[in-house]
C-alpha positions as CSV (number, residue, x, y, z in Angstrom):
1,M,-46.6,-37.6,-18.2
2,P,-45.9,-40.4,-15.3
3,D,-48.1,-43.7,-15.7
4,K,-47.5,-44.9,-12.2
5,R,-51.2,-44.9,-10.6
6,I,-51.9,-45.2,-6.9
7,T,-54.9,-47.1,-5.9
8,M,-56.6,-44.8,-3.5
9,S,-60.0,-44.0,-1.8
10,R,-61.6,-40.5,-1.6
11,N,-59.0,-39.8,1.0
12,Y,-56.6,-38.1,-1.2
13,A,-56.5,-34.2,-2.7
14,V,-54.1,-32.2,-4.8
15,G,-52.5,-29.3,-2.8
16,V,-51.5,-26.5,-5.1
17,D,-49.4,-23.4,-4.5
18,I,-49.5,-20.3,-6.7
19,G,-46.6,-18.1,-6.2
20,G,-45.4,-15.0,-8.5
21,S,-44.1,-16.5,-11.1
22,H,-44.3,-20.1,-10.5
23,I,-47.2,-23.2,-9.4
24,S,-46.5,-26.0,-7.5
25,S,-48.7,-29.0,-6.8
26,V,-48.7,-32.3,-5.2
27,L,-51.2,-35.2,-4.1
28,I,-51.8,-35.3,-0.5
29,D,-53.0,-38.3,1.3
30,L,-55.6,-36.9,3.9
31,G,-55.8,-40.0,5.9
32,N,-51.9,-40.7,6.6
33,H,-51.2,-37.0,6.7
34,S,-48.5,-37.3,4.1
35,L,-47.8,-36.2,0.3
36,V,-47.3,-38.4,-2.3
37,G,-43.7,-37.3,-3.0
38,E,-43.6,-38.4,-6.3
39,S,-46.5,-36.2,-7.5
40,L,-44.8,-33.4,-7.0
41,A,-44.7,-31.1,-9.8
42,G,-43.9,-27.4,-10.8
43,E,-44.0,-24.9,-13.8
44,R,-42.6,-21.7,-14.1
45,V,-45.6,-18.8,-14.8
46,D,-45.2,-15.6,-17.1
47,N,-47.4,-13.7,-14.7
48,K,-48.1,-11.3,-17.2
49,A,-49.1,-13.2,-20.0
50,S,-52.4,-14.1,-21.6
51,S,-55.4,-15.5,-19.0
52,G,-55.0,-18.6,-21.6
53,E,-51.3,-18.9,-21.2
54,I,-51.4,-18.5,-17.5
55,L,-54.2,-21.1,-17.1
56,D,-52.5,-23.6,-19.5
57,S,-49.4,-23.5,-17.3
58,W,-51.1,-24.1,-14.4
59,A,-53.3,-27.0,-15.7
60,A,-50.1,-28.6,-16.7
61,A,-48.8,-28.8,-13.0
62,V,-51.7,-29.8,-11.5
63,R,-52.3,-32.6,-14.5
64,K,-49.0,-34.0,-13.4
65,S,-50.2,-34.2,-9.8
66,I,-53.4,-35.9,-10.8
67,A,-51.8,-38.6,-12.8
68,F,-50.8,-40.3,-10.1
69,A,-54.7,-40.7,-9.1
70,E,-57.7,-42.2,-10.4
71,I,-59.6,-38.9,-11.0
72,G,-63.0,-40.9,-9.7
73,K,-61.2,-41.5,-6.1
74,L,-59.9,-37.6,-5.8
75,R,-61.6,-35.7,-3.2
76,G,-60.9,-32.2,-5.0
77,V,-58.2,-29.3,-5.2
78,G,-57.2,-27.1,-3.2
79,F,-55.3,-23.6,-3.8
80,A,-53.0,-21.3,-1.7
81,M,-53.9,-18.3,-3.7
82,P,-52.6,-14.8,-3.6
83,G,-55.2,-12.2,-3.3
84,P,-57.1,-10.1,-3.9
85,F,-59.3,-13.0,-4.7
86,D,-63.1,-14.3,-4.3
87,Y,-62.1,-17.3,-2.0
88,A,-65.7,-18.1,-2.1
89,R,-66.3,-18.5,-5.3
90,G,-63.0,-18.9,-7.1
91,I,-62.9,-15.6,-9.3
92,A,-59.7,-13.7,-9.9
93,L,-59.7,-10.3,-8.6
94,L,-55.9,-9.1,-8.9
95,K,-55.6,-5.7,-10.3
96,N,-52.9,-3.1,-10.0
97,V,-50.6,-5.4,-8.6
98,D,-48.2,-6.2,-11.4
99,K,-49.1,-10.0,-11.6
100,Y,-51.9,-12.4,-13.2
101,E,-54.1,-9.2,-14.0
102,S,-55.1,-11.0,-17.2
103,L,-57.1,-13.3,-14.8
104,Y,-59.2,-10.8,-13.5
105,G,-63.0,-11.7,-13.6
106,L,-62.3,-15.2,-14.5
107,N,-63.6,-18.1,-12.3
108,V,-60.5,-20.0,-12.1
109,G,-61.9,-23.3,-11.1
110,D,-64.1,-23.6,-14.1
111,E,-61.6,-22.8,-16.2
112,L,-59.2,-25.3,-15.1
113,K,-61.6,-27.7,-14.9
114,K,-62.2,-27.6,-18.8
115,R,-58.6,-27.8,-19.2
116,L,-58.1,-31.0,-17.0
117,G,-61.3,-32.6,-18.0
118,L,-62.5,-32.8,-14.4
119,E,-66.3,-32.8,-13.5
120,R,-67.8,-29.4,-12.6
121,E,-69.0,-30.8,-9.3
122,L,-65.5,-31.6,-8.1
123,P,-65.0,-29.4,-5.1
124,F,-62.0,-26.7,-5.6
125,R,-61.4,-24.8,-2.3
126,Y,-59.1,-21.6,-2.1
127,V,-57.8,-19.6,0.7
128,N,-55.0,-17.1,1.3
129,D,-51.7,-18.2,0.8
130,A,-50.1,-17.1,4.0
131,M,-52.9,-18.9,5.7
132,A,-52.5,-21.9,3.9
133,F,-49.0,-21.9,4.5
134,A,-49.8,-21.8,8.4
135,M,-52.3,-24.5,8.2
136,G,-50.0,-26.8,6.5
137,E,-47.1,-26.3,9.2
138,C,-49.8,-26.6,12.0
139,W,-51.1,-30.1,10.1
140,L,-47.6,-31.5,9.3
141,G,-45.0,-29.4,10.8
142,K,-43.5,-28.8,14.1
143,A,-46.0,-25.9,14.9
144,S,-48.5,-29.3,15.4
145,A,-47.3,-29.5,18.8
146,Y,-48.9,-26.1,19.6
147,N,-52.6,-25.3,19.8
148,R,-51.9,-21.3,19.6
149,V,-49.7,-20.6,16.8
150,A,-48.6,-17.2,15.3
151,A,-47.4,-17.4,11.7
152,V,-45.6,-15.0,9.7
153,T,-44.4,-15.3,6.1
154,L,-41.0,-13.0,5.5
155,G,-40.5,-12.4,1.5
156,T,-41.7,-9.7,-1.2
157,G,-44.7,-9.6,1.3
158,F,-45.2,-9.6,5.1
159,G,-48.0,-12.5,5.3
160,S,-49.4,-13.6,8.8
161,A,-51.8,-16.0,10.5
162,F,-52.8,-16.6,14.0
163,L,-54.2,-20.1,14.3
164,L,-56.1,-21.8,17.4
165,D,-55.9,-25.7,16.9
166,G,-54.7,-25.4,13.6
167,V,-57.7,-23.0,12.1
168,P,-56.7,-19.6,11.6
169,L,-58.5,-16.8,13.5
170,T,-60.0,-13.8,11.4
171,G,-61.3,-11.8,14.4
172,G,-62.1,-11.0,18.0
173,D,-60.1,-9.2,20.5
174,E,-57.2,-11.6,20.7
175,V,-55.6,-11.1,17.1
176,P,-55.8,-7.9,14.4
177,E,-58.7,-7.8,11.9
178,M,-58.3,-11.1,9.5
179,G,-55.0,-11.8,11.3
180,Y,-53.4,-9.7,9.2
181,V,-50.4,-7.5,10.4
182,Y,-48.9,-6.1,7.2
183,N,-51.2,-3.0,7.5
184,I,-50.6,-2.2,10.9
185,P,-48.7,1.3,11.3
186,Y,-45.1,1.0,12.1
187,G,-42.2,3.4,11.9
188,E,-43.3,6.1,9.0
189,S,-45.6,3.8,7.3
190,I,-46.8,0.1,7.8
191,A,-45.1,-3.0,8.9
192,D,-45.1,-4.2,5.5
193,D,-42.5,-1.5,4.1
194,Y,-40.5,-2.6,7.1
195,F,-40.5,-6.4,7.1
196,S,-40.3,-7.5,3.5
197,T,-37.6,-8.0,0.8
198,R,-37.7,-4.2,-0.6
199,W,-36.8,-3.0,3.0
200,F,-33.4,-4.9,2.8
201,V,-33.0,-3.3,-0.9
202,R,-33.8,0.1,0.0
203,E,-31.6,0.2,3.2
204,Y,-28.7,-1.8,2.1
205,A,-28.7,0.9,-0.7
206,G,-29.0,3.7,1.3
207,R,-26.2,2.4,3.7
208,T,-23.7,1.2,1.2
209,G,-24.5,3.0,-1.9
210,Q,-25.1,-0.1,-3.7
211,A,-27.8,-1.8,-5.2
212,L,-28.1,-5.5,-4.9
213,P,-31.5,-7.5,-5.9
214,G,-32.7,-9.4,-2.8
215,V,-31.9,-10.6,0.5
216,K,-30.1,-13.6,-0.4
217,E,-27.3,-11.4,-2.2
218,I,-27.2,-8.8,0.7
219,A,-26.8,-12.1,2.9
220,A,-23.8,-13.2,1.1
221,Q,-21.9,-9.7,1.9
222,T,-22.1,-10.1,5.9
223,G,-19.0,-12.3,5.7
224,H,-17.1,-9.0,5.3
225,E,-19.2,-6.0,5.3
226,P,-20.2,-4.7,8.6
227,E,-23.1,-3.0,7.0
228,A,-24.8,-6.0,5.7
229,V,-24.1,-7.7,9.4
230,G,-25.8,-4.2,10.8
231,L,-28.9,-4.5,8.5
232,F,-29.8,-8.2,9.6
233,E,-29.5,-7.1,13.1
234,D,-31.6,-4.2,12.8
235,Y,-34.2,-6.2,11.3
236,G,-34.3,-8.7,14.0
237,D,-34.6,-6.0,16.4
238,H,-37.5,-4.3,14.7
239,L,-39.1,-7.3,14.1
240,G,-39.1,-8.7,17.4
241,R,-40.3,-5.2,18.7
242,F,-43.3,-5.0,16.4
243,L,-44.4,-8.5,16.9
244,A,-43.7,-8.9,21.0
245,P,-47.2,-7.1,21.8
246,L,-49.2,-9.2,19.1
247,L,-47.8,-12.3,20.5
248,K,-48.3,-11.5,24.1
249,N,-52.2,-10.4,23.3
250,F,-52.7,-13.9,21.5
251,N,-51.1,-15.9,24.4
252,A,-48.9,-17.5,21.3
253,G,-47.2,-20.8,22.3
254,C,-44.6,-20.4,19.1
255,L,-43.8,-18.0,16.5
256,L,-43.8,-19.6,13.1
257,I,-41.4,-18.0,10.8
258,G,-41.4,-18.7,6.9
259,G,-40.8,-17.0,3.4
260,N,-37.5,-16.7,1.6
261,I,-36.0,-14.3,4.2
262,S,-36.2,-17.1,7.0
263,G,-33.4,-18.6,5.0
264,A,-31.4,-15.6,6.8
265,W,-32.7,-16.7,10.1
266,P,-29.2,-17.1,12.0
267,L,-28.3,-13.3,10.9
268,F,-31.4,-12.1,12.7
269,R,-32.0,-14.8,15.1
270,G,-30.1,-13.2,18.1
271,T,-31.4,-9.6,17.8
272,L,-35.3,-10.8,17.2
273,E,-35.0,-13.1,20.3
274,R,-33.5,-10.6,22.5
275,A,-36.2,-8.0,21.5
276,L,-38.9,-10.5,22.5
277,N,-37.3,-11.3,25.7
278,G,-36.9,-7.4,26.3
279,Q,-40.7,-7.4,26.4
280,G,-41.3,-10.3,28.5
281,V,-42.3,-12.7,25.7
282,H,-40.5,-16.0,26.0
283,V,-42.2,-18.2,22.9
284,K,-40.5,-21.0,21.1
285,V,-39.8,-19.7,17.5
286,L,-39.6,-22.1,14.5
287,I,-38.4,-22.0,11.3
288,S,-40.3,-23.5,8.2
289,E,-38.8,-27.0,7.3
290,L,-41.6,-27.7,4.9
291,K,-41.1,-24.1,3.1
292,E,-43.4,-24.3,-0.1
293,S,-45.1,-27.7,0.3
294,A,-46.9,-26.1,4.0
295,A,-48.9,-24.2,1.5
296,M,-49.7,-27.0,-0.4
297,A,-50.4,-29.3,2.5
298,G,-52.8,-26.4,4.0
299,S,-54.7,-25.7,0.6
300,A,-55.1,-29.5,0.3
301,R,-56.6,-29.9,4.0
302,L,-59.4,-28.0,2.9
303,L,-60.7,-31.0,1.6
304,D,-60.8,-32.8,4.4
305,P,-64.6,-33.1,5.8
306,Q,-63.8,-32.7,9.5
307,F,-61.0,-29.8,8.7
308,W,-63.5,-28.1,6.3
309,E,-66.6,-28.2,8.9
310,K,-64.2,-25.9,11.1
311,A,-62.6,-23.9,8.4
312,Q,-65.2,-23.2,5.7
313,F,-65.8,-20.0,7.4
314,L,-62.7,-18.4,6.1
315,V,-63.6,-18.6,2.1
316,S,-66.5,-16.1,3.2
317,K,-64.1,-13.7,5.2
318,I,-60.8,-13.4,3.3
C-alpha cells in the first residue's frame, strides 16, 4: 500500500466505477476538478463469487485510493453502479442478470465501510453507470463546452443519458423516460439488441459463418474482409437513424459516445454522420477521451455539495 499522503481539505472524494468483471477507483480533487493520478487503483473481480469475496475485492481497490488521503479529510465515496440497484439506499438488487447476484439485498455501503474502517456517517452515494459516465464527461471532458449533451455508451449494453448543464434529465417532453433509450422499440425488438456488442457477434456469424467473441476481433477483420467493413457501416447507419429524432427533440448541442465499441469509431463514423445529416441533425459528435475515468469522476462529483443539491433527485428516480 502506498505510504505517500496528500494533505487536503474536505474537498476530495473517491470515485468508483463498478464494471462487470472489475472495479476501478481514484481520488478526485473536487476543488481543482482533477484526478489524483497516483491514487488510481483497480481489481479484477469474479462476478459470480460469494458476496464476501466480491466485497473484499471492491474494498481492496477503494482502500488503495483512500490511502492517498487522510480519512478525516474525505467528503465521501461515489459509485458508478450497474442496475438494478437501490441507488437511494445503496442496496444491491441484481438478480437474473448473471453478475453480482450474491450481493442481492445487501447494503453495499454498510458492508464496505466495515471493511474499510470508515465511520457510518461518511456519505456513500450511487448513480447509474451510464449517467456517471455522462456527468464525468460534462464536468472534466470536452462535453463541458456544451449545455445540452446527449450521451450514449456502446458496449455490452446500450446506455444513455441526456444532460442539461451537466445534470441528467429523467423526464419531460424532451427526453425518453429516465433518459433511457435501450428499451425503445427498434427493428424486430428493442434498441439494445441492435446497438450492443451482441448485435455485432450475431450479425458477423450470420454474414460470414464464423464466430468471433467481440467487436475488437471483428474490427481486426476489416483490413481484408468486406463483410466486416459492411457490418460497421450498417451499424453506423442504423445508429444515426435511431438517434436523429431523439437528438432533434432534445435540441442537443453534441452527441457524446463512449463504451468499448467507440474504439471502432473510424469504422462507423461516416455512415453515422451521414444518417444524422440526412435527417437534418447537425451536432458535434465527441468520442470519450476520459474513458473509464469519466464514470469515476461523475460518481465522485456527487460529493460536491453544490452539484449534489442539483442532482440528488437522481438517486430517488433511478
